[in-house]
N, C-alpha and C positions, 0 to 999 in steps of 0.2 A: 236711729230711733232713740228717743229720750228715755232715760232711766233715773230712778230716784237713788240718791246717795244719802243715807241717813234720813232724818226727818225734815231737813231744812234745805237740801240742795238737790238740784236736778242737773244731770250731765246730758248735753245735747249732741255733741259730735267729737270725734277723736282729733286732737291737734297733732299728736306725735306719739311715737313709741320709743321707749328707752330700755336700758338694760334691766331696770328694776320694775318697770310697769308701763302703764299707758296714761298719757295726759289728755284730759278731756276739757273742752270748753263747757263751763257750767254756769248755773244761775243760782244765786243765794238771796237771802233777805236784803243784802246791801248791794245787789247788782251782780255783774259778771265776775266770775272767778275761774281759776284754773284748778282742776281736780286731778291729782295724781293717784291712780288706783294701782296698788302693788299687784304683781303677778299672782295668780291663783295659788300656785305652789308655795309662795312665800306667805300669803295671807292665811293659809291653812295651818301654819306652824303656830301652836299656842305660845311657845316661848317667845317668838318674834313679836306677837301681839302684846305680850307682857312687857317686853323691852321698850316698845314704842310707847306704851302707857306710862312707863316709868320716866321716859324722857319727854313727856308731854310738855311740862312747864319750860324746859330748856328750849325745845323747838319753837314754842309759841312766843318765847320771850326775846328772840333775836329780832331787834328792830334797828334798821340802818338804811339810809338811802341807796346803798349798793348791795343790799340783800333782799331777795324775794321773800316777802313776809308770808308766814304760815298763819292763816286765820283760824283753822280748826284741824284737829287730828281725830279721825274716826277709827276706832278699833273695836273688834268684836269682844264680847265678854269672854273671859278666860277662866279655865278651871283653877288657875293659880291665883285668881283674885284680881286680875287686871281690871281697872275701871276706866271709864271715859265714855264719851258719846259713841254709840254703836254704829258701825257702818252697815250698809245694806247687804243682807245675805252673808254676813260674816266677813266683809271686805275690810281691808286696811286702806284708808284714804287720807291724803293730805290735801286740805283745801287751802289754796294759795292765792295771792294777788295775781291778777291777770296782767301779764306783760305783753304789750302789743308791739311785736317786733321779732326779728330772727334771733337765733342763737349765734354765738361768735364763730362757730364752725362754718355756718352758712355764709356769714359775712366774709370770712377769710377765703372760702372757696371761690366766692365771686370776685374778690379783689386781688387774690393771689399773694400779695404782700401789702402791708400797711406802711404808711409814712411813719417815721419815728415818733413824731409828736402825737399822732392818733393812737399808736400802740401804747405810748407812755401814759396817756390819759386814761385809757381803758384799764390798764394794769394798776395804776395808782388808785383808781376808784375801788377796784376789787380788793386791793391790799388794805384799804381803810375799812372795808367791811370785815375782812379777816381779822383785823386788829380787835374789833369789838367781839367777835366770836371767840378768839383766843383768850381775851380777858375774862370771858365767861366760862372758860375751860372746855370749849368745844373745838375740836379739830375736824376740818371738812373731810380730808383723806381722799378726795377724788376731784381735785381742781383740774379742769380741762376745758377747752373751748365749748364743748357740748353743754357744760353746766354753767356757762356765762351767757346771760340773755341781754340783748340790747333793746332798751325801751326807746322806740323811735317816735313816741307821741309828742315830744317837745321839740324845741328848736334844735337842740343838740342831742345825739344819742347818749343814753346813760347805761352803763354796764352794771348788771346785777348778778350776783352769785346765787345759785339755787342748789337745792338738794343737800342742805347742811345736815350732817349726821346720818343720812340715809345709808351711806356705804358702811359706816361703823355698825349701825344697828342690824343691817341685813347680814353682814359678813363676819360677825363675831363667832368664834368657835362654839358650836352647839353640841349638847349631849356628850361632852368630854372628848369631842373629836380633835384630831391633830390640827393645829393651826398651820396656815400657809400664807403665801404671798397673795394679797388681794388688792387689785387696783388696775389701773390702765398703764401698761408697761412703759409707754413713751414718757409718762409724767411721774414715774415712781422714783422716790428718793432712794439713794444707795442704802441707807440704814434699814429701810423696809425690806429690801432684797436680802439683806444680811440677817433678817429675823428680829430686829430690834423693835420695841414698841413705837408706834407712830406718835410723834409729838408735833407741836406747832411748826417746827422747822420743815416738816415734810410738805406743808402747804406752801411755804415760801419757795421751796425747790420746784414744785409743780407750777406755781404761778409764773415764775421767771422762765421756766421752760415754755410756757405759753407765750411770754413776751418774746423769747427767741424765735418762736414759730411765727408770730405775727410779723416780725422783721424780715425773716428769711424765707418763709413759706414752708419750712419743714422743722421737725424737732431735732435737737442736737444729737440724740443717740438712737433715733428711730430707724425703722426699715428692717425687713426680714422677719425671721421667726421671733416670737416674743422672748424666748429664752436667750437669744443673742442680744436683744435689746436690754434685757436685765443685766447681762454680763457687762455690756458697755457702760451702763449706769454706774457700775462699781469700779471698773478698771480703766476707763478712758477719760481724758480731759476734753472739755468743750472746745470745739474749733472756732477760731475768731471769725467775725463777720467783717469782711473788707468794706471800708467806707463808713463804719459806725464811729461816732464821736468817742474819744477815749474815755470820758467820764461815764458814759452809758455802758461801754463795754466792761469797764472795771466793776460796775455795779452788777452786771450779769454774771461775771466770773465769781464775784463774792457770794452771790446767792445760789450759784450752782456748785459751791464747794462740796467736796465729799464729806467733810466734817460738819455736822449740824450746827455746832457752836459757832462756826465761822460765818454763818449766814446772818443777814439782817433780820430784824424782827419786822412784823407786818407794818406797824406804824412807822418805823424807820424807812422801810421800802417806799411807802406812800409818800412820805415827806421828801425823800431824795429824788424821786421821779418828778414831783411837782417843782422842785428846785431846778431840775435840769430842763424842764419843759420849755422855757423861753429860748434856750439855745437850740432846741430841736425844731422850733416852728419854721416852716419853709423848706425843711430838708425833704427831698423826694424819697420815695421807697428805694431801698437798696437795689442796685443793679448787680446781681451776682452772676449773670450769664447762664449759659446752658439751660435754656427753657425746657428742653425735652427731659433732661435729667431732673429738673425741679418738679415737673409734672409727674414723673415716675415716682419721685419721693413723696409727693402729696398723696398719690393714690396708695402708696405703701403704708403711710402712717396716718392718713386722714380717714374719717368716717363720719357719717351723719347719725349720731346716736339718737337724736330726735330733732324734729324740725323747729324746736322752740315753741313759744306760745304765740306764734303768728296767727293771724286770722286765716281761716280756711280759704284756700284759693289765692293766698298771697304768693307772689312770684318767688319770694325768698324761701317759703316753705316748699314750693314745688322743686326748687333747685336743690334743697337739702334731701328731698325724697329721691331725687335722681342721682345723687352723689354715690360713688362706689363705697362699699362697706367692706370691712375686714372681719371675718368671723373669729371668735375666740378659739384659741388652740389649747386643748387640755394638756398640761404637762404632768399631771398625776396619772400614773399608769392605770389603765383600765377605765378612766373617766371618758365620758362621751361629750362631744362638742355641744355647746348650748348656743343655738343660733340667736337667741334673744339677747345674749350678753355679748354684743358685738365689740365692745371695747373694755368692759370691766371683767378682767380675767382672774381666775383663781389658779394658783399653781404652788407646788411645794417650794420650800426654801432651799436654794442651792447650798451644797456644803462648801467647806473652805477650799478643797481641791478644785472643784468646778469653778469657783470664782477666781482662783489663781491661774486658770488656764488661758486667760487672754480672750480677746474677742474674735469670733469667727465671722467675718463680714463686717469690716469696720464701717462705722457711720460715715456717710459722704461728707467731706469737708467742703464748706462753701469757698468759692474763689471768685475773684473779679474776672471780667472778660479778658481773655488772652493769657491769663495766669495758668501755668501747668498744674495739673491736679496732684496733690500730695500722694505719697505711696500708701499702700494698704498696711494692715497689721502684719503682713509677712515681712515688712522691712524693719520691724522693731528689733531691739537688742536681744530679747529673749528668742525671737525667731531665728536670728543669725546664729546664736549659740546652738540651737537645736540642729540647724543645717550643718554647722561645723562638726558636731558630734556624729551626725549621720554620715558625713563625708569620710571621717576618720574610720568609722566602722566598715564602710564599703571598701576603703583602701586596704585596711588590715585584712579583710576577708580575701581580697584579690591577691595580696602578697602570699598569704597562707596557701591559697589554691595553686599559685605558680610554683611554690617550693614543693608542694606535694606532687605536682605533675612532673617536675624535674627529677625528683627522687624516684618516681615510679618508672620513668622511661630510661634513666641513666644509671640507676643503682644496682641493676641485676648482675653485672660483671664484677662489681667491686666488693661484693660480699657483704658480710655483716649479719646476714640472716640465712638460715639453712634452706629457706624456700626460694632464695634468689630474688626476693622482692624489695630488698633494701631495708633500712631501718624503719621501725614503726614510727608514725608521726601522729601526735594527738592534736586535734583541732577543737578549740573551744569557741562556742558561739558567744559573741560579745553583745551585750545590750547597749544600745546607744546612750542610755542614761548613765552607764558606768564609764563612758569615754569622755575625756576632756580635761 
């Protein structure tokens, strides 16, 4: 059923649902548009409406061939004096260009892996859009396949990044509350996990994580509980992809560096990928073997946040709707799971001891067909030291028990104590941390 949005727009039908709201196919004075309505609980927050109003010019001013343009921002009137075109019934709505095509998650789910040239073209386009946003002082903070749309209306698909600034505006600490880690764990830069403020480098880390996923079919540190994913982001190094050209692999390593200053800037990333493109043309998708394990990985780390702005009934949209989803897992004690936030997760910042504890459930390392799989985190140097300490503790306890038993059974006739039980023996429990 059609509904009015503000005084100039009409929403006709739902195109998809995401972590922050619902995307509608709409109609405006200049033709078809996509209208993103924020969730009711978000729109009811007067502080959020004020923040959107204050960011109005920045959101409307981002123009680039690889960025989904925002045509209008509708916010309710706020008691704090927020101004701007009012949404219908106090709603917050972003009126955007309509992109006719699927999102990148849908495309990757269908293709499983992309050829290096196609993956590089998509990421180079998005990087050029990020360069414009970063120059304007705007950090996306939630770059992932669900937020990259593919415009298929021309001869060649064009990748466009959407939802600029939405994660920042929605997830800023409110009412003096404690800040936490906010984002999608598989694409979250280590400095965010460690509680540092997100700057432009976090978008580079997330975008090259997307590139890695396009090439391999899974993210470098994904799989399992979100807390384990975050720990891997901080403690583990990215596993190489067999068969990838050296120049492209070096670029991926540089942009997935733990230190933000080591990563390329967005404009540099776009330029490097375009320079490498001629050498990538004709290369097939990587053959990493183990299809069943890859499918398991895809289901563990993949989800359909929303079906993109595809036409209703499009086969790609139906495919995204049918894809398996992963619900957000609350890591803040007492918090309830939010089924609407299927990928965008809020959790507390791990402390130094937790981050130093190593990964539980190491991310699966890709391998070529016939290549043996590398060992898990249990084979690390730290794990070997812990096992040696435990072995020494057990051996010491066994020796003490043997001595005590020998004294008990053989010391009665040899005196030393008036009760005939032999000399007293003191046994001290040894903590494995004190051994070694």
